[in-house]
MOPAC internal coordinates of N, CA, C and O (Angstrom, degrees):
PM7 1SCF
backbone

  N    0.0000 0     0.00 0     0.00 0    0    0    0
  C    1.4540 1     0.00 0     0.00 0    1    0    0
  C    1.4543 1   108.73 1     0.00 0    2    1    0
  O    1.2310 1   116.88 1   -45.81 1    3    2    1
  N    1.2662 1   123.54 1   134.19 1    3    2    1
  C    1.4756 1   123.74 1   175.85 1    5    3    2
  C    1.4521 1   110.53 1   -92.12 1    6    5    3
  O    1.2310 1   122.60 1   -22.79 1    7    6    5
  N    1.3235 1   112.63 1   157.21 1    7    6    5
  C    1.3548 1   122.45 1   179.58 1    9    7    6
  C    1.5952 1   115.35 1   -82.50 1   10    9    7
  O    1.2310 1   118.88 1   -43.69 1   11   10    9
  N    1.2508 1   119.73 1   136.31 1   11   10    9
  C    1.5365 1   118.97 1  -176.26 1   13   11   10
  C    1.5373 1   110.55 1   -60.17 1   14   13   11
  O    1.2310 1   120.99 1   -40.84 1   15   14   13
  N    1.3273 1   115.71 1   139.16 1   15   14   13
  C    1.4352 1   118.89 1  -179.29 1   17   15   14
  C    1.4873 1   106.83 1   -85.45 1   18   17   15
  O    1.2310 1   120.44 1   -52.49 1   19   18   17
  N    1.3725 1   116.77 1   127.51 1   19   18   17
  C    1.4621 1   122.18 1   177.85 1   21   19   18
  C    1.5417 1   114.53 1   -63.03 1   22   21   19
  O    1.2310 1   117.16 1   -29.74 1   23   22   21
  N    1.2063 1   123.01 1   150.26 1   23   22   21
  C    1.4325 1   131.65 1   177.11 1   25   23   22
  C    1.5166 1   111.04 1   -63.40 1   26   25   23
  O    1.2310 1   116.33 1   -67.65 1   27   26   25
  N    1.3575 1   124.57 1   112.35 1   27   26   25
  C    1.5421 1   117.28 1  -175.57 1   29   27   26
  C    1.4450 1   110.85 1   -61.12 1   30   29   27
  O    1.2310 1   117.78 1   146.93 1   31   30   29
  N    1.3112 1   121.83 1   -33.07 1   31   30   29
  C    1.4738 1   123.29 1   175.28 1   33   31   30
  C    1.4867 1   112.57 1   -54.68 1   34   33   31
  O    1.2310 1   121.39 1   134.58 1   35   34   33
  N    1.3835 1   114.94 1   -45.42 1   35   34   33
  C    1.5002 1   121.24 1  -179.55 1   37   35   34
  C    1.5122 1   105.71 1   -66.14 1   38   37   35
  O    1.2310 1   119.78 1   135.60 1   39   38   37
  N    1.2783 1   118.02 1   -44.40 1   39   38   37
  C    1.5150 1   117.58 1  -176.20 1   41   39   38
  C    1.6477 1   108.29 1   -65.52 1   42   41   39
  O    1.2310 1   119.88 1   143.17 1   43   42   41
  N    1.2806 1   117.84 1   -36.83 1   43   42   41
  C    1.4975 1   117.13 1   179.46 1   45   43   42
  C    1.4981 1   106.90 1   -65.64 1   46   45   43
  O    1.2310 1   118.23 1   137.64 1   47   46   45
  N    1.2608 1   120.98 1   -42.36 1   47   46   45
  C    1.5020 1   125.00 1  -169.72 1   49   47   46
  C    1.5485 1   104.05 1   -71.14 1   50   49   47
  O    1.2310 1   119.53 1   142.84 1   51   50   49
  N    1.3727 1   118.50 1   -37.16 1   51   50   49
  C    1.4720 1   121.84 1   175.47 1   53   51   50
  C    1.5394 1   114.22 1   -62.92 1   54   53   51
  O    1.2310 1   123.26 1   138.94 1   55   54   53
  N    1.3042 1   111.35 1   -41.06 1   55   54   53
  C    1.4757 1   115.78 1   178.21 1   57   55   54
  C    1.5128 1   115.70 1   -68.85 1   58   57   55
  O    1.2310 1   121.57 1   147.47 1   59   58   57
  N    1.3364 1   114.61 1   -32.53 1   59   58   57
  C    1.3765 1   124.88 1   179.47 1   61   59   58
  C    1.5429 1   108.18 1   -65.01 1   62   61   59
  O    1.2310 1   122.43 1   126.74 1   63   62   61
  N    1.3875 1   112.96 1   -53.26 1   63   62   61
  C    1.4499 1   123.06 1   172.68 1   65   63   62
  C    1.5347 1   114.21 1   -55.35 1   66   65   63
  O    1.2310 1   117.56 1   141.31 1   67   66   65
  N    1.2771 1   122.25 1   -38.69 1   67   66   65
  C    1.4313 1   123.83 1   177.58 1   69   67   66
  C    1.5574 1   106.39 1   -68.12 1   70   69   67
  O    1.2310 1   117.24 1   141.03 1   71   70   69
  N    1.2904 1   122.85 1   -38.97 1   71   70   69
  C    1.4247 1   123.88 1   177.84 1   73   71   70
  C    1.5232 1   112.15 1   -66.16 1   74   73   71
  O    1.2310 1   121.15 1   141.87 1   75   74   73
  N    1.3270 1   115.40 1   -38.13 1   75   74   73
  C    1.4930 1   119.40 1   176.91 1   77   75   74
  C    1.5930 1   106.57 1   -62.48 1   78   77   75
  O    1.2310 1   121.07 1   129.77 1   79   78   77
  N    1.3627 1   115.56 1   -50.23 1   79   78   77
  C    1.4313 1   112.78 1  -178.14 1   81   79   78
  C    1.5393 1   117.52 1   -64.41 1   82   81   79
  O    1.2310 1   120.87 1   153.19 1   83   82   81
  N    1.2962 1   115.94 1   -26.81 1   83   82   81
  C    1.4880 1   123.60 1   177.05 1   85   83   82
  C    1.5802 1   102.49 1   -68.30 1   86   85   83
  O    1.2310 1   118.47 1   138.68 1   87   86   85
  N    1.2317 1   120.51 1   -41.32 1   87   86   85
  C    1.4468 1   117.55 1  -178.05 1   89   87   86
  C    1.6295 1   108.87 1   -66.11 1   90   89   87
  O    1.2310 1   119.88 1   142.23 1   91   90   89
  N    1.2747 1   117.83 1   -37.77 1   91   90   89
  C    1.5089 1   117.53 1   177.38 1   93   91   90
  C    1.5046 1   107.78 1   -65.43 1   94   93   91
  O    1.2310 1   118.67 1   138.86 1   95   94   93
  N    1.3876 1   120.13 1   -41.14 1   95   94   93
  C    1.4499 1   120.54 1   177.73 1   97   95   94
  C    1.4679 1   112.23 1   -59.81 1   98   97   95
  O    1.2310 1   120.77 1   137.59 1   99   98   97
  N    1.3516 1   116.13 1   -42.41 1   99   98   97
  C    1.4637 1   122.31 1  -178.05 1  101   99   98
  C    1.5508 1   107.74 1   -53.09 1  102  101   99
  O    1.2310 1   121.83 1   130.57 1  103  102  101
  N    1.4909 1   114.10 1   -49.43 1  103  102  101
  C    1.4427 1   119.89 1  -176.48 1  105  103  102
  C    1.5427 1   108.72 1   -65.87 1  106  105  103
  O    1.2310 1   118.29 1   143.51 1  107  106  105
  N    1.2722 1   120.86 1   -36.49 1  107  106  105
  C    1.4451 1   123.22 1  -177.48 1  109  107  106
  C    1.5445 1   108.09 1   -69.97 1  110  109  107
  O    1.2310 1   118.58 1   142.36 1  111  110  109
  N    1.2434 1   120.32 1   -37.64 1  111  110  109
  C    1.4862 1   126.04 1  -179.14 1  113  111  110
  C    1.5433 1   108.68 1   -73.33 1  114  113  111
  O    1.2310 1   120.86 1   147.19 1  115  114  113
  N    1.3053 1   115.96 1   -32.81 1  115  114  113
  C    1.4342 1   121.18 1   165.66 1  117  115  114
  C    1.4250 1   115.59 1   -53.14 1  118  117  115
  O    1.2310 1   122.50 1   131.91 1  119  118  117
  N    1.4033 1   112.83 1   -48.09 1  119  118  117
  C    1.4483 1   117.35 1  -178.46 1  121  119  118
  C    1.5758 1   110.95 1   -70.85 1  122  121  119
  O    1.2310 1   120.09 1   150.78 1  123  122  121
  N    1.2747 1   117.44 1   -29.22 1  123  122  121
  C    1.4716 1   117.92 1  -179.00 1  125  123  122
  C    1.5715 1   106.61 1   -70.12 1  126  125  123
  O    1.2310 1   123.05 1   138.11 1  127  126  125
  N    1.3978 1   111.76 1   -41.89 1  127  126  125
  C    1.4768 1   115.26 1   178.75 1  129  127  126
  C    1.5087 1   111.22 1   -57.88 1  130  129  127
  O    1.2310 1   122.23 1   127.05 1  131  130  129
  N    1.3659 1   113.33 1   -52.95 1  131  130  129
  C    1.5054 1   116.18 1   176.47 1  133  131  130
  C    1.4930 1   114.32 1   -54.21 1  134  133  131
  O    1.2310 1   117.07 1   134.73 1  135  134  133
  N    1.2888 1   123.19 1   -45.27 1  135  134  133
  C    1.3792 1   126.10 1   176.06 1  137  135  134
  C    1.4800 1   112.93 1   -55.68 1  138  137  135
  O    1.2310 1   121.20 1   133.90 1  139  138  137
  N    1.4122 1   115.31 1   -46.10 1  139  138  137
  C    1.4259 1   126.13 1  -176.35 1  141  139  138
  C    1.5958 1   109.21 1   -57.98 1  142  141  139
  O    1.2310 1   121.68 1   143.48 1  143  142  141
  N    1.2976 1   114.38 1   -36.52 1  143  142  141
  C    1.4947 1   116.96 1  -179.83 1  145  143  142
  C    1.4258 1   114.51 1   -71.32 1  146  145  143
  O    1.2310 1   120.24 1   165.61 1  147  146  145
  N    1.3523 1   117.15 1   -14.39 1  147  146  145
  C    1.4576 1   121.43 1   176.76 1  149  147  146
  C    1.5292 1   114.73 1   -95.36 1  150  149  147
  O    1.2310 1   122.29 1   176.23 1  151  150  149
  N    1.3548 1   113.22 1    -3.77 1  151  150  149
  C    1.4303 1   113.10 1  -178.85 1  153  151  150
  C    1.5388 1   109.00 1   -84.14 1  154  153  151
  O    1.2310 1   123.09 1   -53.71 1  155  154  153
  N    1.2772 1   111.67 1   126.29 1  155  154  153
  C    1.5309 1   120.79 1   179.01 1  157  155  154
  C    1.4653 1   113.23 1   -69.54 1  158  157  155
  O    1.2310 1   121.64 1   -31.45 1  159  158  157
  N    1.3288 1   114.47 1   148.55 1  159  158  157
  C    1.5560 1   114.52 1   170.94 1  161  159  158
  C    1.5412 1   113.39 1    92.01 1  162  161  159
  O    1.2310 1   124.61 1    12.52 1  163  162  161
  N    1.3119 1   108.75 1  -167.48 1  163  162  161
  C    1.5634 1   116.91 1  -176.21 1  165  163  162
  C    1.5040 1   112.88 1   -78.17 1  166  165  163
  O    1.2310 1   117.17 1  -178.95 1  167  166  165
  N    1.2532 1   122.98 1     1.05 1  167  166  165
  C    1.4840 1   125.36 1  -179.23 1  169  167  166
  C    1.5279 1   108.69 1   -87.64 1  170  169  167
  O    1.2310 1   120.21 1   156.50 1  171  170  169
  N    1.2373 1   117.21 1   -23.50 1  171  170  169
  C    1.5266 1   120.48 1  -178.61 1  173  171  170
  C    1.5658 1   112.81 1   -59.02 1  174  173  171
  O    1.2310 1   117.37 1   123.52 1  175  174  173
  N    1.3923 1   122.62 1   -56.48 1  175  174  173
  C    1.3865 1   119.41 1  -174.57 1  177  175  174
  C    1.6027 1   115.37 1   -61.22 1  178  177  175
  O    1.2310 1   117.25 1   143.32 1  179  178  177
  N    1.2825 1   122.83 1   -36.68 1  179  178  177
  C    1.5108 1   118.17 1   174.34 1  181  179  178
  C    1.5134 1   111.69 1   -67.83 1  182  181  179
  O    1.2310 1   118.61 1   149.00 1  183  182  181
  N    1.3451 1   120.26 1   -31.00 1  183  182  181
  C    1.4616 1   123.08 1  -179.15 1  185  183  182
  C    1.5814 1   109.06 1   -68.40 1  186  185  183
  O    1.2310 1   125.37 1   133.65 1  187  186  185
  N    1.4219 1   107.28 1   -46.35 1  187  186  185
  C    1.5380 1   112.66 1   178.22 1  189  187  186
  C    1.4520 1   114.17 1   -62.47 1  190  189  187
  O    1.2310 1   119.84 1   138.06 1  191  190  189
  N    1.3145 1   117.92 1   -41.94 1  191  190  189
  C    1.4524 1   124.29 1  -179.49 1  193  191  190
  C    1.4425 1   108.58 1   -67.80 1  194  193  191
  O    1.2310 1   117.45 1   137.33 1  195  194  193
  N    1.3443 1   122.46 1   -42.67 1  195  194  193
  C    1.4833 1   122.05 1   174.93 1  197  195  194
  C    1.4788 1   114.04 1   -57.40 1  198  197  195
  O    1.2310 1   119.30 1   138.91 1  199  198  197
  N    1.4301 1   118.93 1   -41.09 1  199  198  197
  C    1.3702 1   121.36 1   175.90 1  201  199  198
  C    1.4289 1   114.82 1   -61.57 1  202  201  199
  O    1.2310 1   121.38 1   135.90 1  203  202  201
  N    1.4039 1   114.97 1   -44.10 1  203  202  201
  C    1.4887 1   117.47 1   178.96 1  205  203  202
  C    1.5198 1   111.93 1   -65.85 1  206  205  203
  O    1.2310 1   120.40 1   139.73 1  207  206  205
  N    1.3232 1   116.83 1   -40.27 1  207  206  205
  C    1.4219 1   115.21 1   176.32 1  209  207  206
  C    1.4438 1   118.01 1   -63.00 1  210  209  207
  O    1.2310 1   120.52 1   144.44 1  211  210  209
  N    1.3606 1   116.62 1   -35.56 1  211  210  209
  C    1.4877 1   125.83 1   175.75 1  213  211  210
  C    1.5044 1   105.14 1   -64.36 1  214  213  211
  O    1.2310 1   117.39 1   134.71 1  215  214  213
  N    1.2587 1   122.57 1   -45.29 1  215  214  213
  C    1.5332 1   120.66 1   178.29 1  217  215  214
  C    1.4805 1   111.23 1   -65.23 1  218  217  215
  O    1.2310 1   119.07 1   146.82 1  219  218  217
  N    1.3178 1   119.38 1   -33.18 1  219  218  217
  C    1.4418 1   118.37 1   174.40 1  221  219  218
  C    1.5056 1   114.62 1   -62.99 1  222  221  219
  O    1.2310 1   124.88 1   138.34 1  223  222  221
  N    1.3620 1   108.24 1   -41.66 1  223  222  221
  C    1.5505 1   112.26 1  -175.44 1  225  223  222
  C    1.6302 1   102.89 1   -69.01 1  226  225  223
  O    1.2310 1   121.88 1   137.87 1  227  226  225
  N    1.2917 1   114.00 1   -42.13 1  227  226  225
  C    1.4703 1   114.10 1  -177.60 1  229  227  226
  C    1.5344 1   112.35 1   -58.25 1  230  229  227
  O    1.2310 1   121.76 1   139.29 1  231  230  229
  N    1.3202 1   114.24 1   -40.71 1  231  230  229
  C    1.4778 1   115.33 1   173.18 1  233  231  230
  C    1.5779 1   113.90 1   -56.17 1  234  233  231
  O    1.2310 1   120.22 1   137.65 1  235  234  233
  N    1.2419 1   117.19 1   -42.35 1  235  234  233
  C    1.5064 1   120.36 1   175.54 1  237  235  234
  C    1.5147 1   109.83 1   -62.52 1  238  237  235
  O    1.2310 1   117.69 1   137.10 1  239  238  237
  N    1.2846 1   122.00 1   -42.90 1  239  238  237
  C    1.3959 1   121.74 1   174.55 1  241  239  238
  C    1.4858 1   115.18 1   -60.35 1  242  241  239
  O    1.2310 1   118.76 1   138.48 1  243  242  241
  N    1.2584 1   119.96 1   -41.52 1  243  242  241
  C    1.4458 1   130.46 1   176.16 1  245  243  242
  C    1.5188 1   106.81 1   -55.67 1  246  245  243
  O    1.2310 1   122.62 1   128.71 1  247  246  245
  N    1.3509 1   112.59 1   -51.29 1  247  246  245
  C    1.4877 1   117.50 1  -175.21 1  249  247  246
  C    1.4956 1   111.04 1   -60.11 1  250  249  247
  O    1.2310 1   119.38 1   139.95 1  251  250  249
  N    1.3853 1   118.80 1   -40.05 1  251  250  249
  C    1.4451 1   119.07 1   178.97 1  253  251  250
  C    1.6041 1   110.48 1   -69.20 1  254  253  251
  O    1.2310 1   122.43 1   143.65 1  255  254  253
  N    1.2180 1   112.94 1   -36.35 1  255  254  253
  C    1.5519 1   115.28 1  -178.92 1  257  255  254
  C    1.5432 1   105.56 1   -67.06 1  258  257  255
  O    1.2310 1   118.88 1   139.42 1  259  258  257
  N    1.4145 1   119.74 1   -40.58 1  259  258  257
  C    1.4742 1   119.97 1  -178.92 1  261  259  258
  C    1.5649 1   109.47 1   -65.17 1  262  261  259
  O    1.2310 1   121.02 1   143.44 1  263  262  261
  N    1.2959 1   115.66 1   -36.56 1  263  262  261
  C    1.4606 1   122.21 1  -177.77 1  265  263  262
  C    1.5392 1   106.41 1   -65.34 1  266  265  263
  O    1.2310 1   118.26 1   133.28 1  267  266  265
  N    1.2728 1   120.91 1   -46.72 1  267  266  265
  C    1.4697 1   127.58 1   178.02 1  269  267  266
  C    1.4577 1   110.89 1   -61.58 1  270  269  267
  O    1.2310 1   122.18 1   140.14 1  271  270  269
  N    1.3481 1   113.44 1   -39.86 1  271  270  269
  C    1.5271 1   118.18 1  -179.29 1  273  271  270
  C    1.5563 1   109.97 1   -64.76 1  274  273  271
  O    1.2310 1   123.34 1   135.65 1  275  274  273
  N    1.2788 1   111.21 1   -44.35 1  275  274  273
  C    1.5348 1   116.36 1   177.14 1  277  275  274
  C    1.5046 1   111.60 1   -61.90 1  278  277  275
  O    1.2310 1   118.93 1   142.59 1  279  278  277
  N    1.3357 1   119.65 1   -37.41 1  279  278  277
  C    1.4967 1   119.89 1   179.95 1  281  279  278
  C    1.4290 1   113.17 1   -65.98 1  282  281  279
  O    1.2310 1   122.73 1   134.95 1  283  282  281
  N    1.4598 1   112.37 1   -45.05 1  283  282  281
  C    1.4670 1   121.29 1   174.79 1  285  283  282
  C    1.5092 1   109.97 1   -53.19 1  286  285  283
  O    1.2310 1   121.41 1   130.49 1  287  286  285
  N    1.3753 1   114.92 1   -49.51 1  287  286  285
  C    1.4177 1   116.08 1  -170.23 1  289  287  286
  C    1.6095 1   109.98 1   -72.07 1  290  289  287
  O    1.2310 1   120.42 1   158.49 1  291  290  289
  N    1.3267 1   116.80 1   -21.51 1  291  290  289
  C    1.4592 1   119.81 1   175.81 1  293  291  290
  C    1.5030 1   119.17 1   -85.15 1  294  293  291
  O    1.2310 1   123.84 1   166.85 1  295  294  293
  N    1.3196 1   110.24 1   -13.15 1  295  294  293
  C    1.4439 1   116.91 1  -176.97 1  297  295  294
  C    1.6132 1   112.36 1   -77.89 1  298  297  295
  O    1.2310 1   122.40 1   -28.57 1  299  298  297
  N    1.1965 1   113.01 1   151.43 1  299  298  297
  C    1.6577 1   116.23 1  -176.78 1  301  299  298
  C    1.5000 1   103.98 1   -57.29 1  302  301  299
  O    1.2310 1   121.74 1   -35.66 1  303  302  301
  N    1.3827 1   114.28 1   144.34 1  303  302  301
  C    1.3750 1   120.54 1   179.42 1  305  303  302
  C    1.5389 1   113.42 1   -63.75 1  306  305  303
  O    1.2310 1   119.21 1   140.54 1  307  306  305
  N    1.2568 1   119.12 1   -39.46 1  307  306  305
  C    1.4567 1   124.01 1   176.83 1  309  307  306
  C    1.5456 1   109.36 1  -102.59 1  310  309  307
  O    1.2310 1   119.30 1   -88.23 1  311  310  309
  N    1.3839 1   118.94 1    91.77 1  311  310  309
  C    1.4246 1   121.10 1   177.95 1  313  311  310
  C    1.4607 1   114.26 1   -98.60 1  314  313  311
  O    1.2310 1   117.99 1  -162.41 1  315  314  313
  N    1.2731 1   121.43 1    17.59 1  315  314  313
  C    1.5375 1   121.44 1   176.26 1  317  315  314
  C    1.4095 1   111.75 1   -87.66 1  318  317  315
  O    1.2310 1   120.10 1   180.00 1  319  318  317

């Protein structure tokens, strides 16, 4: 039994939504970084580093989503 083929339009929309959410997360992590810079004492460096590491990981996720988006865009429109 073969698996059902997902609707390319739904996949494209889901990928666009994921990129929108990633943009929101990038803004939130920027705020965390900014707030960490204002923390006095020894707690600031780990918070700052954590925000930067999270931003790096988010960039990797966005890259994967962009790759998937390009593959869906390049696929034939009628793949059933």
